[in-house]
N, C-alpha and C positions, 0 to 999 in steps of 0.2 A: 737436298740430298739427289744425287743422282742415282738414278736407277741402273738395273742391268741392260735395260732397253737402251738407255740414254747412249750409253758408253758403246754398244755394238753399233748404233746409228753412228756415232761420231767417226768410230774405225772404219764404218763402210765409206763414209762421206771421205775420209781422208785416202782410202784406197782408191777411190773414184778420181781425186785430184791428182793422186800420183801417177796414175794411168794417163789422164790427160797430160800431163806435164811430161811424160817419157813419149808420147805420140807427136807432143810438140817439139821437143828435142830431135827426135828422129827425123820429121820433116824437115827442120833445119839445117841439119848436118847431113841428110840424105845417107843415114845408115840404116840398117834393119833393124825391125822391132820383133823382138820373139815372144810370143802368146801360147797359152793353152786351147786348143778347139778339140773338141769331141775327145779328149783323153791323148792327144797327141800334140808336142810342142811344133809350131808352125813358124815360119818367119815372114814377115810381112816388110814389104818395100814402099814407103810413102813416096807417091807422086804428088811433089808440091806443087804444079800446075792446077789441077783439079781436086786435089786433095782426098783422093781414092788409095786406097790400101791394095796393093796387089800380092796375094798369098804366092809363097813360095815354098818348097819343100828346103827343110834345113840341111845344110853340106855339111855339117858334124856329125860324127858317129857313125859315116858310112865308110862301108870298106871299099877298097879297089881291087878288081879281079887280077 
């Protein structure tokens, strides 16, 4: 019988796999990846050559003067 802890661990593992897959897809397609950091949504642009993610502010939700 599975315990609640087993289920939580499996869910956590699945989320980590999904995050890794999202990073891989973003690197291959050179598209931004949006993540939550310090309570804010930030846009990360993957750099395929050296696999470094560059943080950029999101462009959506901003108003132009």
